[in-house]
N, C-alpha and C positions, 0 to 999 in steps of 0.2 A: 791697496786693496779696495775694490769698488764696494760702495755701500750696498746693502741689501735692503731695498725700500719696499714698503707695502702700505696699502691704505686699508685700514679696519673700520668697522662699524663705529667704533669709538671716535675715530678721527673724523668720519662723516658727521657724527653728531656734533663733534667740536666745530667743524666748519659751519655747519647750519646754525649753531648757537652764535658763532661769531658774526655771521650775516645778520641774525636778529639784532645783536648789539649794534652793529654798524648802522642798520636802518634806523633804530630808535634813536641814536645820538645825532644822526645827520637830518632826519626828517622833522622839522619843527611843527608841521601841520597835522601830525598824527593825533588821533582822538585822545581825550584825557583818560579814557579807560584802556590804558596800555597793559597787555598781558605781562605776566612775569614768568620767568624761566625757572625750572626746577633742575638742579645738578646733583647727582650722587657720585661724589668723588672722595678720594683719600684726603684726609685733613694733613697737611704738611707742616703747619706752623699756626701758632695762635698768640696773638699779643693782645692781652686784656687791657693793657694801659692805652694802646692805640686803637682799641676796639676793631681789630681786623682778624680775618681768617684766611690763610693761604690754602687754596685747593690745588690739587695735583695738575689740572689742566686750566683751570680759569685764572690761576694766579691769586694775588692778594686782593680780597674785597673787604670794603668797609661795612660794618654792621650799622644798619639803619637805627635811628633813635628809638623807634617803637618795636624793635625786633623781639620775637617770641621764640622760646625753645620748648619743646615737648619730647617725651620719650613714649614709645608704643612698645608695650611688653604683654604678650598673651592677650591681645585684644583690648587692653586697658591703656589709657593715656594718663601721663604723669607730667606735671609741670617741672622744668629743669632750669638750670642756670648755665652760663658759659663755662663754668668749672666742670661740668658734666661732659663737655664736648672735648674729646680727647684727640691730641695729635696722634697721627698713625691710624685713627679710625677709618674704616671704609663703609660703615653702616649709617652714614649721616647724609641726609638730603637737605639742601639748602634751596629756598626760594629767593630769587634775585630779581630786583626791579630793573627797569631800563637805565637807571643810574648807577648800576652796578653795586647796589647796596643789598645787603642780605636782610630781608624782612622776617624770615621764618627758618628755623632750623629744626629738623625732625631726627631724632635718633631712633633708628629702626632696630628694636630688640636690645639686649644686653651686649655692650661693646666687649668682645672678647680680648683678653690680654694673652696674646700668643707670642708677640715679639717684643724686643727691646729695641730701642733706637739709641745708639751709642755715639757720643761725640768723641772721635779719636784725636788726641793731642799729639804734639810734636815730640821729639826726643827729650826726655827728661820731664815730660808733662808740663812743658813750659807754657804753650798757648794752643788755642784751636786753630790759629791762622797758619796754614802751611804755605811756604814758598813755592813748592811743587810737590806732586804726589806721584810715586812710582809703584805700580801694581803689575802682578803677574800670577799666574796659576799653572800647575803642571797639566791641568785639564784645558787650559786656554781661557780666554775671557770674551765675554759678550758685552759690548758697549752700546747702550741705547740712549737715544734722545727721544723720549716719548712724545714731546710736543711736535718735534719735526718728523716723527715716524721714521727715524733713521737708525739703522742697526749695523753694527761691525762685528765680525768675528775675528779674533785674533788668536794665533796659534799657541800651542803649549809652551810655557816658559818664556814667552816673548814679554820683555819689560816694557810696559806702556806708561809714558810719562804724561802728567796733566799739568798744564801751566795756565796762568791767568794774567791777562792785561786788559785794562779798560772794560772790566766786567765780562769779558769773553773767556771761555773755557777752551783751551787748545789741547788736542789730543795728539801726542807725538810718539812715533815708533823709535826704537832703539838707534836706528841710523840717522835720527834727527828729522826725518820727514814728517810732515803734518798730515794725520789722518783726516782730521775734522775739527771745526771750531763752531761754538755755539754759545749764546747767552743764556741757554736753558740748563736746568739740572741734567746731569749725566748719571745714568745707572750703570753699574758694573757687577756682572755676576759670573759664575763658573758653573761647571757641569757636576752633576751627581753630588758626592759628599766632598769634592775637593775644597781645599782652602785657598784664600787669596793672600798672596805675600805682599806686605807693605814695605818696601825697600828703603824708602826715604826716612824711616824711623827706626830706632833701636830700643830694645827693652832689656830687662836683666837676663832673659833667655836668648838675646840676640836679636835677629830680624824676626818680627813676629808674622804669624799667619793667622787668618780669621775665617771663621764660619760665616755663612749668611751672605748678604749682598751689600754693596756700597753705593752711596750717592755723593757725587762731587758737585759742589757748586761754588761760583765765584763770589767773594765778599771783599768789601773794602777796595774794589777796583782790580788789585793785583795779588790777592791772596785767595786760599782755597780752604773750604771746610770739607771734612770727610766725615760722613756719618755711616756707621755699620748697622744695618737692620738685620737682626739675628733672632732666632727662636729663643724665647725666654730660658728654656732649660740648657741650650747650648751656651747661651750667654753665661750661665752659671758654671759650666764646664771650664771656663776660662777666668771666671772670678774666684772660686774656691781655692784653687792652688795658688793664686797670687796673694790671697788673704790668709791662708793657713797652710803649713807644710803637711804632707801626707804623714809625716812621723807622729803627728798629734793624735792619730788613731782614727778609725772609722766612726766611732760614736760622736767624737768631737766634730769630726768633718761633716756629719749629717746635721748636727746643731748648727754649724756654721752655714750649710747650704740653706737651711730654713731661714736663718737670720738674714742672709744675703739676699734671698728672694723676697723677703718681707721688706727689707730695706730699700731694695730696688723699686718695688711698687710704691713706696712712700714718696720717692723722687717723681715717679710717674704721676701719681694722684695729685701731687702737690704742684704740678705744672712748673717745676723749677726752672727748666730750661725750654718751655714750650715756645717762646717767641723764636727760638733758634732752630726749632724743629727736631730736637732730640730729648730723650728722657734722662739721660745720665751721661756723666763724662767717665773716660776710662781711668781716672786718677783718684787720688784720696779725696778729692772734691765730692766724689760719689763713693764708688768702691773701686779698687785697683783691679783692672781687667786685662787679662792676657800679658801681664808682666812676667809671670812665671808659666812655664809650659804645662799642658794638661797632663795628667797622669791616671792610671787606672783606678786608684782608690778614691781620688776626689771626684771622678766621674761617677763612680759607684755610689758615693754619698749623695750626689745630686739625683742619680736615677732612683735611689731607694726612698728618696723624700719627695719625689716629683709632685709639683702642685701644691705642697704644704706651705701654708704661711700662718703667721700669728695674728689673731684678733684679741683686743681687750674685752673684758666683760661688759664694757659700755658699747660694744659692736663696732668699735673703730679699729682700723689698722694699727698694730703696734709699731711704734717708732724703734725699730731694731737696732739700736746702738750697740756697738761692740768695740773692744780695746784689747791691748795686748796682755797686760798683767795687772792683777790687783795686789796691792801691798797689805791686804788683810781686811779692808773695807771697800765697799762700793759707794758711789755717789748718787744722789737723787738728780735727774735730769734737770729739774727746774732750778736747781742750785748750781748748775754749771753753764747753761745757756739761756739766753734771753728768748721770750716768746716772740711770735711774729710781729707783734705790735711794738717790740723793743723793751717791753717791761722785764725787769730782773730784780728778785728771783721771779720766775714765771709761774704758771699753774701746775700743780703737782700732776704726775701720771702714776696711776695706781700700780702700774706694772713696771715702773722704773724709780723705785724708791731705794734709799740707802740700806745696805745690809752689812753684817759682819761676815766675813768668809775666813775668820781665824778661829781655830779650835781653842776652847778654854783649856788652859794647861791643868787645871784642877779637875776637870771633867770633860774629857774628849767628845762626849755625846752632846755637848753644848757648844755654842758659838760664844767667843769672848765678847764682852761689852765694856766699853770704857766711856768715860765722860768726854766727848770729843771737844767740848767747850772748856775743858780744863788743860790749859797749856803745859802744865807739868806732866800730866798723864800722857798727853799726846807725845811729848818729847820722849818720855821714858818708853813708850810703846814702839817708837821708830828707832830708838837706840838699842833695843832688844833684839838680837839676831835669832834667838832661840825658838821663837814662835813658829807654830806649824799652822798650815791652813790650805785652802784650795789651790793656791799657786806657789807652794813652797819650794818646788823644784825650779823655779825660774830664778835666774841670777838678779832680776829686777825686784825680787821680793823685798829685799833691803838695799839701800844705796846711800852714799855719803859723799859730799862734795865740800871741799874746803877752798875758800878764797880770802885773800887779805882784803882789809877794809878798802884799800885803793882799787884792787881788782873788782870788787863788787861796786864801787862807785863808777868805775869805767864802763862795766856792762850795762849798768842801769842808764848811765848818761847817753850811751850810744843807741839805746832802744826805746827809752820812755817817750821821746818826741814822736817816733813813728807810731808807736802804740796809740798815743793820743790822737794822731792824725787818722788812724784807722778806726778808732772806737772813742770818740770824744767824750761821749756820755759817761764812760766808765774809766777814764784815766782823769782824776780830779785833783785840784789844787785847794789847799786850806786858805781861806780868805782871813781878812782882819776880824770877822766876827766868830771865827772858829769853824765855819761852814765849809764843807767840801763842795766846790763848784767846778764846772767845766770851763777851762780857760787854757790858752796855749801855754805850752811848757817852754821855760827860757832855753835859749840855744845851748847853755852850758848844762842843761838837765838839772839835776838835784845838786850839782856842785859837789862838796865834800860830804861824804857819808857820815851821818851822825848816829842814827839809830834806826830800828826797824821793829814793828810789832804786828801781830795778826789781830785785825778788827772784828773778823767775822769767819766762822767756819761752817761748813754744811753739816748735814745730819750723819754723813760718813766721815767727817773729819777733813774733807778737802777744804783748802783755803779759798774763801770767796772774796774777802777783802784783806789787803795787806797795806799798812801804812809805812811809808818811808820818809824819815826826816833827813833833810840835807841843808847845806849852808844857804841855798836858795829859797828853801821853804819846805813845806810838809805836803805830801802827796799821798793819794790813795788809789791804789790799783785794784780794780774791781773785776771779778771773773777770772777763772783759772787760766784761760788762754792768754789773757793779757799779763798775768803774773809770770807764767812760764816763758813768755816771749820778752819780758822786760829783764828777768835775770837770767841770761843766757851763758852757761858754763863753757865758753869757747874762747880759746886764746885770742881769736880775732877781735873779740868784744872786750875781754878782760885786760888785754894789753900786757899779760904776763906769760909765764911758761905755759906749757900745755896743761889743760885741766883734766885731771883723772876723775872719773866717776868710779868710786870703789863700790863693789856690789858683792852681795852674799845671798845665798839660798837660805831658806827657812831652816831652822835647826842648826845653825852655824855658831861658832864661837868667835870667828874673826871674818873681816871682809877678805874673801879669797880671790877676787877677780879685779884686775887693774887694766884689763884690755880696752875698756871703753874710755876714749880720750876725745876731748873737745865736742862733747855731745852739743847738738844744736840748740836744745832747750832743756828746761828742767824736766826731768822724765815724767813727773806728775805734780799736781798740787796738794798731794798727801805728804806733808813734810812739816817739820819743825825746824828750829835752829838755835844755835848758841852763839853768843857774840862776846868775844874776848878782846880786850884792848890790845894785847900783844899779838895774838895768833890770827884775829879777824873773825870770820864768820864761818861756822860749819853747819851745813844743811844735813839733816837726817831724814830720810824719807822712805817710801815704799811704793812699789808699782810703776807702770809705764803706761801712759794715756790718760784719757779723761775720766776713766772709772765709771762710766754709765753703761748699764746693760750688762752683756756677757763678756767675761774675761776669757780670752782665748786660751791661755796657759791653764787657767782653772778648768775650762771645759776639757782640755787635754787630760789633765790629771783625773777628773772625774770619770771621763770616758774609759781610760786605762784601768780604772779601778772597778769598771763593770757598770757604770750608770748608762742607762739608754739615753739616746738624744733627746727623747721628751723629758726625762728626769733633769737633764742638764738644762734645757731651756726653761723648764719650770722653776728651777733654782735661781735663775737670773731674771726672768721676765714674770714676776708674780702676777697672778689673776689674769692669765691669758689662756686662750684656747687655740688649738690647731684646727684650721679649717682649710677647704681647697680654694685655690685662687679664683675658681669659677664664680665665687659668691661676689667677687669685687664687681662693682658696677650695676648689680641688681637694684632696681628702682626702689626708692624709699618714698612713699607717697606724701606729699605735703597736702594735707586736707584729703578730701575724698577724690578717689580716682573715678575716671568717667569713661 
């Protein structure tokens, strides 16, 4: 099929600007007073460490040493930083000198947050690097190389394959014939409200279909990146059902929609993936996107909360963490994760502090309080199956795992070294002076297991520091993620028979469920344990997940009991306010505006 070619005013401007650059770079006799060029183009990527911006047509440009940034809103000018220049923004004008350096950036008005740019990973959410990409749509595909001003229209349901070699993207029809090849970014869209099927990957729902448009770029010479540019609310249509089943009820789904919208903006504002040109990944690295199919109730939840996000009373966006199930207490964020500078515990967030979600059995109008720093009380709490709370209908409300000492030693020995490699400041070895320091773990790990004790718990009872004594030394595992990934209750690591996670709902007298076998990690860091010389170690715990923010099972129970989504969110994110997404990006003057 022949290409449909056209020359637009934009391409004329591009050609003219290219001639300007060619002239300035080749003519050494030009006067010192060289004019600078202004470009108002979409920001495709931003690499703060390399001091570069990628513009849609001009490509990657270096920031000059003395560059400035300002924002104009309602006739007022505000000084800004590179943090305020957003990937995907189209309201940005850059001034470029003859050396192709950006000397000035002007943000024109408030940058609207209409779309999300989502990195689409391979099957199993393994990597962003695709060997090939296969796209089709029942309404046909429009394939565009904007830089070359080339457009192709492909018929309905025609599967188009994209491949890469030597940095070139090849576009291939189903019969193997090549339509087009280019080193430029390729844009793929479809008509009306149709979706685009991505046949080279599979998800829980099967072969996924996506709203919005796609960008295909060559990376690493022979791999491809696939970015989905999609309306923010439509992005949530495919996040909410992937993160929460419709059976959890409309009120919980609305709470989930607000939390997911807020969380997505956190990644966007934090420039987490800015250098790669997208805001979020489609996996648990951000939020799971389009793994489960859309349904009417989850879409209703998104629509009825459209634009709503959470801000703290300090005027900052809420870090809207959520997890599966609480075992009766929630955790404080700063006692689970490090701050950006690596410090742990971090700085407290007023809206993400530990709470009790367990009803006091002596007075159901009150929440149970225990001394989480008293190991006997904690052990008794998690051994007790009769408690009721926000999450008591979940089988993860109470769990138990038994390992022999050899099985425990095996799983620790197979995992402690990799946890040290991944997080060396928080997998520590006791030295001769009795201090815990960062040093490589012996090849045999801890050797023979001797003892284990909790050195520190968070305000919600989650273990922050676990000390393990072995024949090769004494080790301190810091942070719940490291703890859960060191003691992995899976036969692959324990070297014994299948490991059963015994589970029970609240209000039980016995562990009634044995269906969970060889779980990949400890369900949570909310646990205690008993060590017996004959039987080994028994872990008693509650909950599933990190424990920070909103419990999804708890939200479901509260919603089905009649709580509104606002009440649900307030119960999990204290000291927060619901605001409209349009407030994000409004200028905050530093000094006097002018």
